[in-house]
C-alpha positions as CSV (number, residue, x, y, z in Angstrom):
1,M,50.6,-61.1,135.7
2,S,51.8,-58.8,138.5
3,L,49.9,-55.5,138.7
4,T,52.6,-53.5,140.4
5,W,52.8,-51.4,137.3
6,R,49.4,-50.0,137.9
7,A,50.5,-48.2,141.0
8,G,53.0,-46.1,139.1
9,A,51.0,-45.7,135.9
10,E,49.4,-42.4,136.8
11,A,52.7,-40.9,137.7
12,D,54.5,-42.2,134.7
13,L,51.6,-41.3,132.4
14,D,50.8,-37.9,133.9
15,G,47.6,-36.5,132.4
16,V,46.7,-39.5,130.4
17,L,43.2,-40.8,131.1
18,L,43.3,-44.1,132.9
19,Y,40.6,-46.3,134.3
20,T,40.9,-49.2,136.8
21,D,37.4,-49.4,138.2
22,E,35.7,-52.8,137.5
23,E,32.7,-51.3,135.7
24,T,34.8,-49.6,133.1
25,L,37.2,-52.5,132.8
26,E,34.3,-54.9,132.1
27,K,32.6,-52.6,129.6
28,L,35.6,-51.6,127.6
29,S,37.2,-55.1,127.5
30,K,34.3,-56.5,125.5
31,D,33.0,-56.3,121.9
32,F,30.1,-58.0,120.1
33,Y,31.7,-61.4,120.7
34,W,28.4,-62.7,122.0
35,Y,27.2,-63.1,118.4
36,S,29.0,-66.4,118.7
37,P,28.0,-68.9,121.4
38,V,31.4,-70.4,121.1
39,L,33.2,-67.1,121.8
40,D,30.7,-66.2,124.4
41,K,31.7,-69.2,126.4
42,R,35.4,-68.7,126.0
43,L,35.8,-64.9,126.3
44,K,33.2,-63.7,128.8
45,D,35.7,-63.8,131.7
46,K,38.5,-61.9,129.8
47,K,39.2,-58.3,130.8
48,A,41.9,-55.7,131.0
49,D,43.8,-54.7,134.1
50,A,43.5,-51.0,133.0
51,V,41.9,-49.0,130.3
52,I,43.9,-46.0,129.0
53,A,42.3,-43.5,126.7
54,P,44.9,-41.2,125.0
55,K,43.8,-38.0,123.4
56,N,46.6,-37.6,120.9
57,E,49.5,-39.4,119.2
58,R,52.0,-38.1,121.8
59,E,50.0,-39.9,124.6
60,V,49.7,-43.0,122.4
61,E,53.5,-43.1,122.1
62,E,53.9,-42.6,125.9
63,V,51.6,-45.5,126.7
64,L,53.3,-47.8,124.3
65,A,56.7,-46.9,125.7
66,F,55.4,-47.5,129.2
67,A,54.0,-50.9,128.2
68,Y,57.3,-51.9,126.7
69,R,59.2,-51.0,129.9
70,H,56.8,-53.0,132.0
71,R,56.1,-55.8,129.6
72,I,52.4,-55.2,129.5
73,P,50.1,-56.5,126.8
74,V,48.2,-53.8,124.8
75,T,44.9,-54.4,123.0
76,A,43.6,-51.6,120.8
77,R,39.9,-50.7,120.9
78,G,37.7,-48.5,118.7
79,A,34.0,-48.7,119.4
80,G,33.9,-52.4,120.2
81,T,31.5,-53.3,117.4
82,G,33.6,-56.2,116.2
83,N,32.3,-59.8,116.4
84,Y,35.3,-62.0,116.8
85,G,36.8,-60.8,120.1
86,Q,39.2,-58.5,118.2
87,S,39.4,-56.0,121.1
88,I,39.1,-58.4,124.0
89,P,42.4,-58.8,125.9
90,L,43.2,-62.5,126.2
91,Q,46.1,-61.8,128.6
92,G,44.8,-58.8,130.6
93,G,47.1,-55.8,130.5
94,I,46.0,-52.5,128.9
95,V,43.0,-51.8,126.6
96,L,44.0,-48.8,124.6
97,D,40.8,-46.9,123.9
98,L,41.4,-44.8,120.8
99,S,37.9,-43.3,120.6
100,R,39.2,-39.9,121.7
101,L,41.3,-39.5,118.6
102,D,38.3,-38.4,116.7
103,R,39.4,-35.4,114.6
104,I,38.6,-35.2,110.8
105,V,42.0,-33.9,109.7
106,E,41.1,-33.2,106.1
107,I,38.5,-33.9,103.4
108,G,39.9,-33.4,99.9
109,D,38.7,-34.3,96.5
110,G,38.2,-38.0,96.6
111,Y,39.7,-38.7,100.0
112,A,39.4,-38.2,103.8
113,R,42.3,-38.2,106.2
114,V,41.0,-38.8,109.8
115,Q,42.2,-39.9,113.2
116,C,41.3,-43.5,113.9
117,G,38.5,-42.7,116.4
118,V,36.3,-40.8,114.0
119,K,32.9,-42.5,113.7
120,L,32.0,-43.7,110.2
121,G,28.6,-42.2,110.6
122,V,30.0,-38.8,111.4
123,L,32.4,-39.0,108.5
124,E,29.6,-40.1,106.1
125,K,27.5,-37.1,107.2
126,T,30.3,-34.7,106.9
127,A,31.4,-36.0,103.5
128,R,27.9,-35.9,102.1
129,E,27.6,-32.3,103.2
130,Q,30.6,-31.6,101.0
131,G,29.3,-33.6,98.0
132,Q,31.0,-36.9,98.7
133,E,30.4,-40.1,100.6
134,L,32.0,-43.2,102.0
135,R,32.8,-46.0,99.5
136,I,32.2,-48.8,101.9
137,Y,31.1,-49.1,105.5
138,P,29.7,-51.8,107.9
139,S,26.1,-51.9,109.0
140,T,27.4,-50.7,112.5
141,Y,28.6,-47.4,110.8
142,A,26.7,-45.2,113.3
143,K,29.0,-46.4,116.1
144,A,32.0,-48.0,114.4
145,T,35.2,-46.0,114.1
146,V,37.3,-45.7,110.9
147,G,40.3,-47.3,112.6
148,G,38.2,-50.1,114.0
149,F,36.7,-50.9,110.6
150,V,40.1,-50.9,108.9
151,S,41.8,-53.0,111.6
152,G,38.9,-55.4,112.3
153,G,36.5,-55.3,109.3
154,S,36.6,-56.3,105.7
155,G,33.6,-55.0,103.6
156,G,30.1,-53.8,103.9
157,V,27.6,-51.5,102.3
158,G,29.1,-50.3,99.1
159,S,31.2,-53.4,98.5
160,I,28.9,-54.3,95.6
161,T,30.6,-51.5,93.7
162,W,33.9,-50.8,95.5
163,G,34.9,-54.2,96.9
164,S,36.6,-54.9,100.2
165,L,39.1,-53.0,102.3
166,W,41.9,-54.7,100.2
167,D,40.5,-53.3,96.9
168,G,42.1,-49.8,97.2
169,N,39.8,-48.7,100.0
170,V,42.7,-47.8,102.3
171,L,45.1,-45.2,100.9
172,S,47.5,-44.7,103.8
173,A,47.8,-45.0,107.6
174,V,49.9,-43.8,110.5
175,V,50.9,-46.7,112.8
176,Y,53.0,-46.9,116.0
177,S,55.2,-49.8,116.8
178,L,55.5,-51.2,120.3
179,E,59.2,-50.9,121.1
180,E,61.5,-49.2,123.7
181,Q,61.1,-46.1,121.6
182,P,57.9,-46.5,119.5
183,Q,58.3,-45.6,115.9
184,R,55.7,-43.5,114.0
185,L,55.3,-45.3,110.7
186,E,53.7,-43.8,107.6
187,I,52.3,-46.8,105.7
188,S,51.1,-46.8,102.1
189,G,51.0,-49.0,99.0
190,E,51.5,-52.8,99.3
191,A,52.7,-52.5,102.9
192,L,49.1,-51.7,104.0
193,V,48.2,-55.4,103.7
194,D,49.9,-56.0,107.0
195,Y,47.7,-53.5,108.8
196,I,44.3,-54.1,107.2
197,H,42.2,-56.6,109.3
198,N,45.1,-57.1,111.6
199,Y,43.3,-56.7,115.0
200,G,46.0,-54.3,116.0
201,T,48.6,-57.1,116.2
202,T,51.2,-55.4,114.0
203,G,50.9,-51.9,115.2
204,I,48.6,-49.2,116.7
205,M,46.8,-47.2,114.0
206,T,46.3,-43.6,114.9
207,E,45.4,-42.1,111.5
208,V,44.1,-43.4,108.2
209,T,43.3,-42.0,104.8
210,I,40.5,-43.6,102.8
211,P,39.0,-42.8,99.4
212,L,35.6,-41.1,99.0
213,A,33.1,-41.4,96.2
214,A,30.9,-38.7,94.7
215,K,27.7,-38.2,96.6
216,T,24.7,-40.1,95.1
217,A,21.0,-39.8,95.7
218,W,20.1,-43.3,96.8
219,T,16.7,-44.9,96.5
220,Q,16.1,-47.9,98.8
221,V,14.0,-50.6,97.2
222,V,12.7,-53.9,98.6
223,V,12.1,-56.5,95.9
224,Q,9.9,-59.5,96.8
225,F,10.0,-63.1,95.5
226,D,8.1,-66.3,96.0
227,E,11.3,-68.4,95.4
228,F,14.6,-67.6,97.0
229,E,16.5,-68.8,94.0
230,G,14.8,-66.1,92.0
231,A,15.9,-63.5,94.5
232,L,19.5,-64.6,94.3
233,Q,19.4,-64.6,90.4
234,F,17.9,-61.2,90.4
235,G,20.6,-60.0,92.7
236,E,23.2,-61.3,90.4
237,A,21.6,-59.7,87.3
238,L,21.2,-56.4,89.0
239,S,24.8,-56.5,90.3
240,L,26.1,-57.2,86.7
241,D,24.2,-54.3,85.2
242,D,26.7,-51.5,85.4
243,S,24.2,-49.0,84.1
244,V,22.5,-49.1,87.5
245,P,24.7,-47.5,90.2
246,K,24.2,-49.4,93.4
247,R,25.3,-49.5,97.1
248,L,23.5,-52.6,98.3
249,V,22.2,-55.9,96.9
250,T,21.1,-58.2,99.7
251,P,19.0,-61.3,99.2
252,I,17.4,-62.6,102.4
253,E,15.5,-65.8,102.8
254,W,12.1,-65.9,104.6
255,P,11.5,-66.1,107.6
256,L,14.5,-63.8,108.3
257,P,12.5,-60.7,107.2
258,S,9.9,-61.6,109.8
259,F,12.4,-60.6,112.4
260,F,12.7,-57.0,111.1
261,K,10.1,-55.5,113.4
262,P,10.4,-51.9,112.2
263,L,9.6,-53.0,108.7
264,Q,6.8,-55.4,109.6
265,K,4.0,-53.2,108.1
266,V,5.8,-52.9,104.7
267,L,7.1,-56.5,104.1
268,S,4.7,-59.2,102.8
269,P,4.5,-62.4,104.8
270,N,6.3,-65.5,103.4
271,K,8.2,-63.5,100.8
272,H,11.9,-63.7,100.2
273,V,13.4,-60.2,99.7
274,V,16.3,-58.4,98.2
275,F,17.2,-55.2,99.9
276,T,18.8,-52.7,97.4
277,E,20.1,-49.2,97.3
278,V,20.2,-47.9,93.7
279,A,20.8,-44.4,92.3
280,E,17.8,-42.2,91.9
281,G,16.2,-42.7,88.5
282,S,17.1,-46.4,88.3
283,L,13.8,-47.8,89.5
284,T,12.4,-48.6,86.1
285,Q,15.5,-50.7,85.2
286,L,15.4,-52.4,88.5
287,S,11.7,-53.3,88.2
288,E,12.3,-54.7,84.7
289,I,15.1,-56.9,85.9
290,A,13.0,-58.0,88.9
291,A,10.1,-59.0,86.7
292,S,12.3,-61.2,84.6
293,F,12.9,-63.3,87.7
294,K,9.3,-63.2,88.9
295,G,10.0,-60.5,91.5
296,E,8.0,-57.4,92.2
297,V,8.9,-54.1,93.8
298,G,7.5,-53.8,97.3
299,H,8.6,-51.0,99.7
300,I,10.4,-47.9,98.4
301,I,12.2,-45.3,100.5
302,G,13.0,-42.2,98.4
303,P,16.3,-40.4,98.4
304,E,14.7,-37.5,100.3
305,M,14.4,-39.8,103.3
306,Y,18.0,-41.1,103.2
307,R,19.5,-41.1,106.7
308,K,16.3,-39.5,108.0
309,T,14.6,-42.7,109.0
310,I,15.7,-46.3,109.6
311,G,17.3,-47.6,106.3
312,L,17.4,-50.9,104.6
313,S,21.1,-51.2,105.3
314,D,20.2,-51.4,109.0
315,F,18.9,-54.9,108.2
316,T,21.8,-56.1,106.1
317,W,25.3,-57.4,106.6
318,N,25.7,-58.5,110.2
319,H,22.6,-56.5,111.3
320,T,20.6,-59.3,109.8
321,T,22.1,-61.6,112.4
322,L,21.4,-59.1,115.1
323,W,17.7,-58.9,114.3
324,A,17.6,-62.7,114.3
325,L,19.3,-62.7,117.7
326,K,16.8,-60.3,119.1
327,A,14.0,-62.6,118.0
328,D,15.7,-65.8,119.3
329,S,19.0,-66.0,121.2
330,A,19.6,-69.5,119.8
331,Y,20.7,-68.0,116.4
332,T,24.2,-67.4,115.4
333,Y,25.9,-67.0,111.9
334,L,28.6,-68.0,109.5
335,Q,30.6,-66.0,106.9
336,A,30.6,-67.9,103.6
337,G,31.9,-67.5,100.1
338,F,29.9,-69.4,97.5
339,E,31.3,-70.1,94.0
340,P,30.0,-67.7,91.3
341,G,29.2,-70.5,88.8
342,R,27.9,-73.0,91.4
343,Y,26.1,-71.0,94.0
344,L,22.6,-72.3,93.2
345,E,23.8,-75.9,93.2
346,Q,25.6,-75.3,96.5
347,L,22.5,-73.6,98.0
348,R,20.3,-76.5,97.0
349,T,22.7,-79.0,98.6
350,L,22.8,-77.1,101.9
351,K,19.1,-76.5,102.1
352,A,18.4,-80.1,101.4
353,M,20.7,-81.1,104.3
354,F,19.9,-78.5,106.8
355,G,16.6,-76.9,105.9
356,D,15.7,-74.0,108.3
357,E,18.6,-74.8,110.5
358,L,20.5,-72.7,108.0
359,L,18.7,-69.6,106.9
360,M,20.2,-67.9,103.9
361,H,21.4,-64.3,103.7
362,F,23.6,-63.3,100.8
363,E,25.5,-60.1,100.1
364,W,26.5,-59.7,96.4
365,I,29.9,-58.0,96.4
366,R,32.9,-57.3,94.1
367,S,36.4,-58.4,95.1
368,G,39.4,-58.1,92.9
369,G,37.0,-57.0,90.2
370,Q,35.0,-60.2,90.4
371,L,31.3,-60.5,91.3
372,L,31.0,-62.8,94.3
373,P,27.9,-64.4,96.0
374,N,29.1,-64.0,99.6
375,A,26.8,-64.9,102.4
376,L,26.2,-64.5,106.2
377,P,23.9,-67.5,106.8
378,V,22.0,-67.5,110.1
379,V,22.4,-70.7,111.9
380,R,20.2,-72.2,114.7
381,F,22.8,-73.2,117.2
382,T,22.5,-76.4,119.2
383,T,26.0,-77.6,119.9
384,E,29.5,-76.6,118.9
385,E,30.0,-80.0,117.3
386,R,26.9,-79.5,115.2
387,L,28.1,-76.0,114.2
388,Y,31.4,-77.4,113.0
389,H,29.7,-80.2,111.2
390,I,27.8,-77.6,109.2
391,I,31.1,-75.7,108.5
392,A,32.8,-78.9,107.4
393,T,29.9,-79.7,105.1
394,C,30.0,-76.3,103.5
395,R,33.7,-76.6,102.8
396,S,33.3,-80.1,101.4
397,I,31.1,-78.8,98.6
398,G,33.3,-75.8,97.9
399,V,31.6,-73.1,100.1
400,E,34.5,-71.3,101.8
401,I,33.9,-70.5,105.5
402,Y,35.6,-67.6,107.1
403,D,35.1,-68.8,110.7
404,P,33.5,-66.1,112.9
405,H,33.7,-68.3,115.9
406,T,37.4,-67.9,116.5
407,W,39.6,-64.9,117.5
408,M,42.5,-66.2,115.6
409,L,43.4,-64.3,112.4
410,D,44.8,-67.3,110.6
411,N,41.5,-69.2,111.1
412,G,38.9,-66.6,110.7
413,G,40.6,-63.6,109.1
414,R,41.2,-62.7,105.5
415,G,44.5,-60.9,105.7
416,A,48.0,-62.0,104.6
417,V,48.8,-63.8,107.8
418,V,52.3,-64.9,107.1
419,S,53.3,-61.4,106.1
420,M,51.6,-60.1,109.2
421,Q,53.6,-62.5,111.4
422,L,56.8,-61.1,109.9
423,R,55.6,-57.5,110.4
424,K,54.7,-58.3,114.0
425,Q,58.2,-59.5,114.7
426,A,59.6,-56.3,113.4
427,N,57.1,-53.9,115.0
428,D,56.4,-55.8,118.3
429,P,59.5,-57.6,119.3
430,L,58.1,-58.6,122.7
431,S,54.8,-59.7,121.2
432,L,52.8,-57.5,123.4
433,L,50.3,-56.2,120.8
434,N,46.9,-58.1,121.3
435,P,48.7,-61.3,122.1
436,G,47.0,-64.6,121.2
437,K,45.2,-63.4,118.1
438,I,47.8,-64.4,115.5
439,G,49.6,-67.7,115.3
């Protein structure tokens, strides 16, 4: 691609923050793609030709119009905490760093309207000061932005109660098209499906409204088991008990807990664990359910210490994989959906075939009102061929794999891809928005 456009960019985009130095281009062209050895090999040399960091919607519009005139690809970036190369530009061009759009516009009764660059951790803190809290958020919430989560994520802490992003956890959004004259689109209702988990391929999100829940005093509890199946069954029983409000139910197979160095003194060796967050006052019920599956309560972090020290959620969702990677860089992961009625049978089959090559980490969630045993198994990586043999084996026994080793939405994503393709044609007629990420 000719870079003649860069010479005139500062004049055409007067006052808009623009970077072309190699250090910034390299840093802001990358996300956490290195979780995958497959993506690490394919994406490490990709980078933008320029990074542009608008401070408001007017500047976003100016940049998009400039990109259209010069036929420049545009890849949106939040905080870069995604794992699939969502914010890595495959064809160079502009990385549009939206982190400066960081204003909380409004917090009302049951909702927050924010610019896309607001960090989820900041929004959680602000909402809790006002008697509310986020419904769902990723384990990277301290750094991740609201827009990045909506455009690149799916679920997280809180999904055990509130489901995924598609379960009413996005109320509306402001999105800009990439046309000769970019349109400011206000999206709500069923149309939102084309903008959730879309990697910025169908439009540039600048503002989003999400629902909030009433603030709860959360007690964090580690429950320990000798048998991993007991840990899983306890997780299911606790999840089904609606009398216990909960934010997290995470069964983790030993030796994964041995990688959690900050918790080393409070976790018993050779014990499988379930990390939970339950409402204050629920400990007796939780203990009784645990005992019925031969589990016992171990470490407890009271609600007075919530957010004041490292929390159990810092070891769940894809942070489980991160702690494994810190211990041994040969680890990677999968994203799996087990069948509610067959998950134990499927687990036994996979463990019999792969043993410790596949270490189990589940996240009990609700989706569409159904309780699901979803998982992020940690895999000891040897070769790409072996990895895809494991994936094929999972699928052959009914375990769905949402492939985290591809940047393609239709292979690894969970959105309505056909609908997105049609929306992309309308909003991005030159196919300049994050090209190469949707078939």
